[in-house]
Structure formats: C-alpha cells, structure tokens
N, C-alpha and C positions, 0 to 999 in steps of 0.2 A: 539679496535685497537686506538690508540692515532693517532693524525694528523701528527705528527713527524715520526712515523713507516710506515704508508702509504707514505709520500713522500719519503722515503727512498728506498722504494719498487718503486715507479714510476721514474725509471731514464731508460735511453736508453738500456741499457743492458737486463734489465728486459722486457721491451719491445719487444726486439726483440727475447728471448726467449719464450715471451707469443705466439707470432703469430708465429716462425718458428718450434713450435714443430710439427714433423712429424706425430703424433698420433691424428686426432680428435677429441678423447675423451678426451685426456690429455689436448687439447687447451680449449675444452667446458668447463671442472670442472675449469681452470685457469680462462676462461673470466667470469664464474657465480661467483666465489668467488672475482673478480675484479671489477666487476659490482656491486657487492654485497657493496662493500666499496665505490665504487665509488658512490653508491645512496645516501650514507650518508649527511648529511647538514652541518657538520661543516669543511669544506675543506675550504683552501683559493682559492684566485682567482688565484692563480700560479697551485695549485692541480688540481682545475676543469678544467685550459684551458689543463693541460697535459692527465688529464682521457678523455676528451673530446676526444683527438687526437687519444688516443689509442680506444677510442668507436669507433671512424670512421673506424679504421683498422679492428675492428672485425666486422664491419658491410658488410665489403667487403671480408671476410674468404671465402675459398671456399667450407669449409665445412658447410651444412646445421646446423648440429648439433651446431657448435659453434655459427651462427647467430641466432639461436633458444634458445641458452643459454641467450643471449644478450636480446631479445626480451621479453622473458618472465621475465627476473630479472629486466628489466627497462621499463616494458610497464606502470606502474603507477607513474613513477619516473617525476618529472618537472626539472630535471635535463639532462636529455635526449636530446641531439641537435635535435634542431627541423629538421635540414636537415637530421639526421638520421632516425627520426620519419617517413618522407615522404617517404625516400628509402625504409623502412622496410615494409611499406604496400604495397609496388609492388612485394614482395618478394613471396615466396609459404605460402599457407595457414597456415603451423603450424608457421610461424613466421608472417605474415600480421596480422592475427585475432586477437592475443593477443594486438600488438599495437593499433589495428583500435577500439579495446572494451575498452581500460583502458587508452592510452596515452594523457595525458593534451597539448600534443605540437600538437595537430593538430587542425585546424582551421576549423570554417564551410566551408569554400569553398572546403576542402578536403573531409570532410564528407558529402557534398552535390552530388560531384562527385562520391564519393562510392557509394552514396544512390540511384543516378539516373544511373550507368551503370555497376556496380562490380557484381561480381556472387553472388548466394543468400546467400553464407555462410558469406561473406564480408558483405553484407546487414543486415544481422542478428546480427552481430559484433556492426555495427552502432547502429542499433535499441535498444542493449543492454547497451549503456554507460551510464554511470550514472546521465549524464544530456544530454539533447540535445534541441537546440533552435528549436523555432516553424519553421522556413525554412527548417532547415534540418527535421523534423519531415513531413512537408507538401510534400517536395521532396520525402520521404519514401513512403508516402499515394500513391502520385500518381505514381510512377516508380517502387517499390522495389516489391520484390516476395513475396506471400500471407504469409509466415513463418516470413517474416522480419517485415511486418505491425503489425503481431500478437503480435510479441514480445515487439514492440514498443507502443500497445496499452495496454500492462500489464506492462509496465515501466513508476512509477510513476515519475521517471526522465525526463520523454518526453515532454514536453511542447505541447500541443495540442491546436490548435487555433479553432473558430468555423468552420473556410475554412477546415481545417484537420479533424476535426468531420465529417462534410458532406461528404468529399471526401469520407471516408472511407463507409459510408452508401451507396454512389452511387456507389463505384467500386466493392464492396465486400457484396450487399444485397443478392446475391445469394451464400454466402459462409459463414454461421454463425460460422464456427470454426475461423474466424478472428476476426471477431466483439464481440465472447466470451471473447477474450482477455481483454477486456474492465472492465469484471467483476471482474478481479485481482485487479484493482487499485483500492487506499484506498477512492477515491472519483470521483462522476462523476457529471457534471452539471444534473440537475432533467430532461432537456430535453432531454438528451442524453439515461439518463437509459430510459424513457418513450420510446424511438423509440427501446431500442435495444429487448423491450418484443416481439415484433412484428418478429425479426429476431433470434432468438436465440433458442436453444434446452430447451427442459421441464427441463432437469437437471441444467443447467446453469440459467434457468429463478429462480429455486431454489436457486442457490448462489447469484444470483443477488438481490433478496427480502431480503435474510439473512444478507447481506452484505451493502446495499445501501438506501439510501431513495428512496421511489418512490413519484411522484406528489399525493398530498392528493386526489383528486377526482379519480385516476387511481387505488390507493390502493383500497379505497371502491369499485371499479367496479369489481377488481380481488377478493376481498374477497368474494363480493357477487355472484362470477360466471359468471359474464359479459364476461369474455375469457375462455373457457374451460381449455387452456392450463397451467393456473397457479392459485394457490389460494396464498393468502397473510395474514398472521398473523399481524392483525392490531396492535396487541401489541407493538411486536417489532418493527414496521413501527414506530409507535408512539415515539419510542425511538430514531429512526434514523432521525426522521423529523427535518430538519434546522429552520424551523418555526411550534414550537408546538401549536400556538394559531391558524395558519390559519389551521393546523390539526385536531384540536379540533373542530373549527368551520365546517368543513367538514363532520367531524362525525354527530356532531348535525343536521346538514342540510339533511343527509341521516339517520337520526334516528339510527345511530348506536352507540351514546354516551351512552352505557349501563351501570347500575353499577359494573354488571360483568366484564365487560372490563376495567373499571376503576380500580375495586379491582383487576384485574391479572395485570394490568400495575404497579400498586403500589406494588404488590409482586414480580415483576420483578426489581424493583430499579427505574423504571422509574417516579420520583418524581416530576421533572418539568413539564412533561407532567400531572400528577395529578393536580398540582398545576393551569395548566390552564383549566382543565375539571372543577375544583370547580367555578373557577373565572366566565368561561363561563355558568355555571347552575345556580351559583347566580347572575349573572348578575352585577359583580364588577369587577375592573381591576385587573391583575395578582398580581400588587404591594400589596393591601390590601389582595389579597387573601394568597398570601404567608406570611403575617404578622399574620393572624388569624390561619392557617395552622400549623404555626411552633411556636405558642405560649407555652412558658414554662409552662404556666399554661393549666386546664382543659377545660375552659371556651370559646377560642379563636374557636378550632377547632369543637367544639360542635354546636357554633351558626352559623357558615358559612356551616357546613354540614346541619344542617336543613333549612337554607335559600336556599342551592343547592337543597333541595328536594331530596335527598338520603335515602333510606331505612335505620331507626334507627337499624336494625339488625346488618349491615356491620359495625357500627362506632366502636365498640371495635377492630374488625379485623384492620380497618384503623389504628386506636390509637396505636396499636401493630406493625404494620407495621412502622409506623413513627419512632418511638422510637428504633426498631431493626436497621432502615437504621440511624438513629441519632449516631448510638455507633458503625458504622463502617467507614471504608476508602479503597478505592481503591487502588491497589499497581500500581507502575510502569510499569509492565509488559503488557501494552494494554490488548486486548482480553481474555487473558488469565485470569488476575487479575480480569477482569469483572466477568466472570463466576464462579471464587471463592468467589467474592464478593456476588454475585448472591445465591452462594450456602449458605452461612453464613447468609444470609439474610433469607433464607428460613427456614433455620434450628432453627435461634432465633423466628421468627415469630410462627412458628408451635409447637416450644416449650413451648413459654411463652403464647400462645392463642391457647386453645384447640377448639373453636368453629369456627375456620374460615371454610369455605362451603366448602364440601369435593370436588364438583367439580373442585374448584379453587385451591385445594391442587394437584390435580390429574394433571391440567393444568401447574402447575410451576414443577413438577416433570418430566413431560414431554417436558418441553420445557429445563430443565437443560441436559437431555439425547440428547436430540438435538444438545445442545451448545459442551457437551463434543465431541460428534461423528465430530459435523463440525471442531473442533479445531485437532482432529486426523486426517484429510484430508490432505495432502500434501499440495496444494495449499493453505488451508486456513493458515496453519502452517506457510507457507514462507511468508505469505503477512503482 
C-alpha cells in the first residue's frame, strides 16, 4: 500500500468509523490492519503524527480484543509511542505481556520496576526480552520469581554480571531447576561452569559438559571419576577448551595425554587440539608444530611425529585424518554443520585408510550417534 493511499485513509471520518464500530471484533480487525500499516517505516512525519493519535485512541478502547490487537501488532515496533507502551504494560496480561517481552520503547526503569514487583508472568516476559542490561538482570535475580530467573539464565541476551551470577548461586543453591537454565546459554564463564557441577542434576551435567568447556583440572577429575555424578569425554572437552595449550598441559601433568586420546580427537576434527598435543610432546612452540604438521610434503609431519614420541603405527591414520580434514569445510549452520562435517570426516578417514584401530573407529561412531541424539533434543535444537 502506497503512502498516498495510507494518508487518504487517515482522515477524521475514517478514524471515527474505526473507533465507533459497535462490534468489538470488527474494531479489532480494523485495529490490526491499521497498526500493521502504521508500523511500516515509509510514512511521512504528518502520517506518523496522525497514526500516533489513532494508536492512543485504540489503547483506550473499552474492548480488550481491540487493545490486544494493538499490543500484538506493535509489540516490537519502534514507532509505538512510548506513552502508549507504558500504558499497555499496566493492562491485563494478554495485552501487557507482549509489550513487556518485546517493545523497544520500554526503558530500564520500566523493566526494573516490573522485575522487582510485577506478577510472575510479567517478570518472565521481562526475562525473555532479546536484550537485558546488567541492572535489569541483577534486579530479576534478587527479586523475581524462580521461573523468571531461570528464563533469564537461559537467555543469551541477558547480560549477567559477576554479581548476578553470584546472586543466583546464593539465592537458588537449593533450586537446581533455576540454575540449570544456565546450561542452555551458548557460553559461560569457566568459574560458573565449575560451580554448576555441584548444584545441578545428572542429566543437566551431561548437557553441560556436552555444550561448555570445563576448567581443565575439573575435566580431568570428572573423567577420572573423582566425582561420581558425572563423567567427561576429554576428547570433546578438548574441542571446547578456550585455551587448548593449557588444556593439553593439564592432560600431560595428569598422564592423560595418550596416543589414543590424541587420535580420537583428530578423528573428531579437533585439529587445533591435535597441534597443541604435538607441540607439547615434541617440546616446540605451537607455530612450529603447525608448520610441520601441515607441511604439504611427507617429511614435516613424520619428523615432528617422531620427535613427539608417538607410535609409528598410528602415523598413517594421522596422515589420512589430516588429508581428509583439509578436504572438508564446515557450513554456516552451527552445531548441525559441525556434526555433518564430522560424519564426512569419519567416512573419508575410514574409507581411505583401512588400518585405523578398531577401538577408535567404534569410539567415533558412538560419538556421532550421541551428536545426532543431542541435536534431536528440543533444548539443543533450539539453542
């Protein structure tokens, strides 16, 4: 619809027809259509002023259905007048909640007030907003209902300060369901990941170690059964480690940097970890190890492999894995493309090289099955 057509519809007579229809359903339908046009960005300043006047009239309509049509249609619009947004968040839940959850016209002061004293449904709406400042999050943590804090914990757009993290552990140390919300975040500080282990359920721990890097020493302890509630696959933790050099050093100190673990990690596509393993065992820096490992000729890899003291029998498998890895690319679809790449990597390794250890083949196939099951879970698929 052109701007000219819209302007023709925004006259006093049409405004009167819009607000004076006796049937609420008719007014609600008209309100929805009007608000959809008003939300468009190509209106003139005069159109916008007239439209804002109509929006204010609709926000005062006696029929809940009309006000709901307004709230749902303009819940994410930057053109909703701020005074209307503040009015709508005081309305019934069906009208207030969409505005609270999505309107960019609300300020931190509005959200802090809601987080402090509103009903739980409205606090949850605050917690689910696409972006929340540290001040709002801290208020939620201190005052909001548990379900709202869990929602914020799982919301990547909620900015958790160290104070907010600490407040969650203090207030909800006996409520693991709230703390388990953190598992759904795309990233966590290492110290938070470590603290979660002591508070959440076994199932949540399994998801945590699958999604997030653990502090190196904690990963080793869990893998060794130091804590009975969880086990950790050090191969996948190697891929998650933010500081692979430190992780490798910790494995070496704990006598866990074995040829089997190194080969399994390479078969899973954790090439950076493999490079750091070789550098640590060969006692050279990572840059030099990288050059030798990825040397186009056959001599560099063989030389650094021998210096690292790894068994000659696994060198052909390593060479086959590196050749396969260099021939593949990871697509843009996040975790799903990583799993697809791992499947193609395994297929190429085991089709091109028939001498890979059977135990490593079984491990890789088992982990691929676990990848597929994890991606099939609703929480993982939505993350």
